[in-house]
N, C-alpha and C positions, 0 to 999 in steps of 0.2 A: 739451530742447536742440534739438529738430528742428521747433519751431513757427515756420516761416517760410513766406511766400508768394512766388510769382514775379510780378514786375512785368510786366503785359501790355504797357505802353509800351516797356519794355526789350526784351521778346521781339519786338515788332513792328519792331525795328531790323533784324532779319534779312530778307533779300531775298525769301524765299518763305514768310514766316510764315503768310500766310492759307491756303496749301496745307498747310503743316506742322501748323497748329493742328488740322486734321481728320485728317491722315495719320498723325501719330505720337501723337495723343491729348493735345494740350496745351490743351484747352478749359478755360475757367473760371479761368485764372490771373489773379490780381487785383493785389496790391501787395506789394512788398517792404517789410518793416519796417526802416527805416534804422538803427534802434537795435540790430538783431540781425544782426551779421555772422556768417557761417559760419566756424567754426574748421577750418582745412584743414592737412593735412600731406602731404608728398610723399616717397615712398621711391623713390630712383633719379632723380637730377637730370640725367640725360643728355639727349640730343636730344629724344625724344618725351615723356619725363617732364615736362620744362619746357614743351613745346608744349601738353600737356594742361592743365597748371596755368594757363598764360597764357590759354587759351581759357575756362577756368572763371572766371578773374578778370575777363574781359571781360563776362560775362553775369550775374554775381551779386556782391553785396558780401561779400568774404571777408577774413578775417585769416589770413595764412599764418603759422601759429604755429611750424612746425618743418619742417626739410628734413633728409634723411638720404642719405648716399652714402659709399661706401668710398674714393672718390677725393677727397682734400681740395681739390685744385685745382678739380675739377669742382663740388664742393659750394660753395666760396666764390664761384665764378663765377655759379652759380645764385642765391646769396644776393644778390649785387650786382644782378642783373637784377630780382629780386623787389623789392628796395628801390626801383629806378627806377620800377617799375610800381605800387607800393603807394600808397595815398592818403597825403596829408601827415599826419604825426603817427603813422603806424603803427609799431608796435614791430617791430624786426628779428626774423626767425625764429630760433629756437634751432637750432643745427647739431649733427648727430649722425653718428657712423660706424657705429652699431649700431641697427637698426630696433626691436629689443626695448626698448632704453632709451628711445628716442623715444616709443614707444607707452605705456610705463609711466609716463612723466613728464608726459604731456600728454593732456588730454581733448579729442577732436576730433570734429566732426560728420562730416567726410569725410576719408578717406585715399586718395590716388592712388598706385597701384603702377605704376611705370614701369621696373622693373628687368628684366634678362634673364630669359628664360622659366623657367629652372630655379629661380628664386626666387618666382615668382608665388604658388604654393600656400601656402607657409609664411607669407609676409607678408600675404596676403589673410586667411587664417584668423586670424592673430594680431591683425590690425586689427579684424576682426569681434568677436573676444573682448573687445577693449578698448572696444567700444561704438560704433565708427565705421561709417558706411556706406562702401562701397568702389567706386572706379572702377579696374578693373584692365585693363591692356593685354592684347591678344590675342597669341598663343594663351594660354588661361588656365593651361595646365599643360604639363609635359613627359611625363607618363604619365596613363593613363586613371583610375587610382584617386585620384590627386591631384585630378582634376576632380570625381570623385564626392564626395570629402571637402569640397571647396569648396562645392558645392551644399548638402550636408548642413549645413555650418556657417552658411551664409546663412539657411537655414530655422530652424536651432536658435536663433540669436541674433536672428532676426526683423529682419534688416537688408537694405537694398537693395544689390545688387551690379550695377553696369553694366559690361559688357565693351566694350572699345574697338573693336568692330566697327561703326564709324560709317557704313558704307554704308547702314544702315537709317535713318540720319538725313541722308543726302545728298539735297539738294533735287531734283536732276534724276532721281535713281533713285526717290524717292518718287513723283514725277510719272509715271515710266514704269510703275511698279506700278499706280498708280491709273487712269491713262488707257489703258494698253495691255493689261495683263494682267487686271486686275479687270473690265474692260468686255468681255472675251472676244474682243478683236480678233485674238488668236493662234489662236483655236479650241482644239481639243484639243492639249495639249502632251505630247509623247512623247520629247523628247530635250533635254538641256542639255550644252553644252560649255563648259569653263572653261580658262583658260590663263594662263601667265606666261612671256614670252620675254625678260625683262630679263637682262642679263649681270651678275647680282648675286651670283654665287658668289665671294666673296673668296677668294683663294688666294695662295700664296707660301711662302717658306722662311726667315722671319726667325730669327735665331739665338737660342738660349736666353741669357737675360741676367739680371742682378740686378734684383730687384723694387725700384722706387723707394720712397723713404721716405714719400711722400705717398699711396701706394696700398696698401691692405690686401688683398693677393691671397688670403690665407687666408679672409677674410670674403667676398670677392667670389665665390670658388668655392663656399663654403657646402656644400650637400648633394651637389653634383655631383662627379664624379671630378676630381682635380687634375692638370691638364696642366703640364708644365714651362713656366715663364713665358717668353714670347717677345714681350713688348710689351703695351701697354695694349690690352685686348680690346674697347674701346668700339665702338659703332655696328655695323660689319659684321663684324669679325674673329670675335667670339664666335659669330655666326650660322652660320659655316662649319663648326662642329663639332657632332656629334651629342651630345657630352657636355652641351651646354647648351640644345639645342633640337631641332627635328624637321625641319631642312632647309627648303628652299624651299616644300615642300608645307605644312609646319606654319606657315610665315611668311605665305605669299601665297594659297595655296588656301583657307585658313580664312576669308579675307575673301570670296572669290567664292562658295564653297560656302555660307557663311552667308547671303549675299545671295540665292542661288537658293532656299534653304530658306525664307527669309522671304517672298520673292515668291510662291512656289508652295505655301506652307503644308506643308512637308515635315518629318517628324520624323526618327527614327533610320533609317538605311538598312537594308534587309533583309540585304544582303551587300556586302562591300567586297573588291576585289582590286586589286593594284598590281604593276607591274614597273618596273625602272629600275636605275640605278647610275651609276658614273663612267665614261662612255663616251668622252669627248673630252679633257677636261683632266685628265690623270693626274699632272701635276706638282704640287708643293707639298704642304702639310699638310692641306688641306681633306678632310674625310671624308664630306661630304654629297653626294647624287647631283647630277650636273649634268644628268641626264635622267630624267624619271619620268612615268609614266602611271598613273592610278588611276580605277577605276570604282566609283561609289556607286550601288547598285542599289535601285530602288523598284518597286512594282507598276506595270508598264506604262510605266516611265520610268527612264532611266539618266542620271546626272550624271557626265560624264567630264572628268577633269583631265589636263592636259599641261603640263609645263614643260621648257624647254631653256635652259640658261645659256650658250648659244652659238647661232650662226647668226642667221637673221632671223625675225621674226614672220610667222605665216601671213597676218595682216591688219595692215599697218603702222599703221592708225588704232586698232587694238585690241590692243596688245602684252600688256596685262594686263586680262583681261576675262571676261565670260560671254556666251554666245549661247544664247538660249532659242528652240527650234524648235517651232512649232505648225503645224497643218494649213493655217492661213490666212495665216501669215506668220512672220517671224523678228524677234526683238528682240535687237539687239546693245547691250551695256551695259558701261560702264567708269567709272572715277572721273572721266573727262574729258567724257563725252558719252553719248548713246544714239541709236540709229537703229532705226526700225521699217520693215521692208521687206515689203510685202504679196505674197502669191503671185499675186494678180490683177494683171496688167500695167496694168490701168486704175485700180488702187487708188492711194491717196495715201501716199507715204512721209512719215515724221515724223522730224524731227531736233531734238535739244535739246542744248545745251552746258552744261558745268558752270557753276554760279553762283559768281561771285567777289564779295567785299564789300570791295574795296580802299578805296573812298571812305568807307564806314561805319567801317572799322577801319584807318586809315592806319598805325597802329603795326605792323601786320602786315608792311608793306613794309620795315621796318627790322629785323625779327627774323631772326637768322641761321638758315639751313637750314629755314625754315618751308615746309611744303607749302601753298601758297596755295589750291590747289584743295580741300584737305581741311579748311581752317579753318572755313568755314561749317558743314560737316557736324558737326565736333566741337563747335562752339558749340550747335547744335541738340541734339546728343547729351547735352551737359551739362545743358541745360534740361530735357530729358526725364528725366534722372537726378534732378534736383532736384524735379521734379513727382512722381516715384514716391516719393521720400522724404516729401514733404509729404502724399501721399495714402496712404502705407503700402501701396503697390501694387508691381507689377512694371514695370520699365522695358522699353523696346523691345528692348534687348540684355541681357535678364536672364541671370544666371549659368548657368541650366540650358540656355538656348539656346546660350550660348557654349561650354558643356561639350559639347553634342552635336556642334557644328561642329569643335571642337578634337579631341575624342576620335576622330571619324571620320577625321581626317587622321592621327592617331597609329596608328589601326588599319590604315590604308593602308600605313604603314611596316612594321607587323608582318606584313602580308600579303606585302610585297615581301621582307622578310627570310626568311620561311618558304617562300615560293614557292607559296602556295596561298590561296584566298579565306578570309575570316573573317566570321562573323556574331556580332555582339555581343548578348548578353542583358542589357539594362540593369537589369532587375529583379533578376537573380541576380548581376550584375557578373562575368560570365564570358563567354568565347568558346564558343559552343555546340559541344559535342563535340570540343573541342580543348584539352587540358590544357597542351600546350606553348605555345600562343598565350595562354592565360589567365595563365600564369606571366609573360608579358611585359607584362601590364597595369600592373605596378608595378615601377619601377626600384629598385635598391639605393641607399640613401643612404650617403654618406660619414660616418663617425663624427666627431663625436658627434651629428649631426643625425638626427632621428627622422621617418620618413615618416608623414604624417597618415593617419588611418584614418577610416572613415565612421562 
C-alpha cells in the first residue's frame, strides 16, 4: 500500500527545491506512479486541518477517502472544498462524526490529525493501529505520557509520523541553518532567546447556552474535562483554556524551541524552570497565562522563552521569533525573515525574506484564512513526509523530536505550577527526585476514555 515514489519534476515546482533537496534530505526522488493515488483521511476539518490537507493535495496524487468532524457544518464545508480541488471523476469522501468509525471502515495510507490538542494522542495512536502513517499537528500532546505513548506506538507499528513543526521545512530557515549556523559564522553559541508577543489570548464572558444540533459537544470534549458550553470552541476559543491545551507556550514556543533544537542539534534540556501567570488581563474566562518566561537549560547554553499577550514586542520586526547569540554575531529568525548581524562592525549583514509561491500555486490566493507565508514550508514538509514513508525512514519532524519539544513546554508549565525547576528523566519517564511533579506528567481522562500507556 505504500509503494509510491515522489515526482522530481513536481517537487521542483517549489521555489527553493535545489536547496531543500540537500537540506531536508529529498535526494533521489524519481516519479509518481499516476495509477497509485494515496488514500488519505482527515480528522478535524477546521482551519489548519483543511490547510494541511490542501497542501498535501498540491504535491501528491491523493484520493481523499474520508473526513471526520464533530461539527456537521464544518464537515460539510470541508467536503465541498475537497470536491472543488479534487481531480475530475474523484469519488466524494465519506463523512464521519466519530474518528473510530472512520478508521475502522477505511484503509488509508495517510491520516492527517488536525483536531484540538487534547485529541492528538488518542487519534494518532488509533490511526497508527489501523495501518496508516500520520501527520499530526503540534503540539503532539497535552501531557508528557501521551507523547511517550505516541512515540512508542509509531515504533511498534513501524509507521511514519510527521509533526506539523514545519519551520524545519521553511526555505529561508533552512538557508539560515545551512549558511549561517552550519558554517560557523556565529562562532561559539551560548544563548538563545525565543518570544511571542502576539495578542492571541482570546478572552471574554460568553453566556452558557444550549448546544446546537449540528455540534457533538460530548465527542468534541472527549477525554478532557467538560466545561459548560458557551459557544463553538473552534480556532482560538479552545486554546484559551488549560483543559484543552497548554497555553501560548504550548502553542507557540513549541515551534521556536523545536527550531532552535533542530538548528543547534539539541536533545532534552537538562533542567527547565518557568514563571508566569495572568498578570494583566484578569477579566473573562481564559485561564492560560498572559505572561510567561521559561528557561530550557543545556550545558553551556540556555534557551529562554518569553511571551506577553499584551504590550508591544521587543523588536517590532520579530514579534514571534528566536534569536541565536554567538560570539561572532547574532541570528534573528522568524517565519517571515532572518537577519545575521556580525559583531565585527566591518562584517557583512545578511538578510533574507520568506519565500512565497503565489504564482506557482494561485489557488492559495483564494483560500480562506490561509497562511501564505507558511504554505511553501508545509508543502516541503509534506514532501519530506512522503519520502520518509517511501524509504521507511524518519522524517525531519519525527514524532520523537516533536515529543521532546512538546514535553519540554509542558514541563515548563509544571515548573510554573509548582514554583521550582524540574529535570525530566526520559528513560525512566519521571521527574528526577520529584514525585509531585512526576504525578503531573499524566492528566486524568474523563470517563469512559482511557489514557494511552507506553
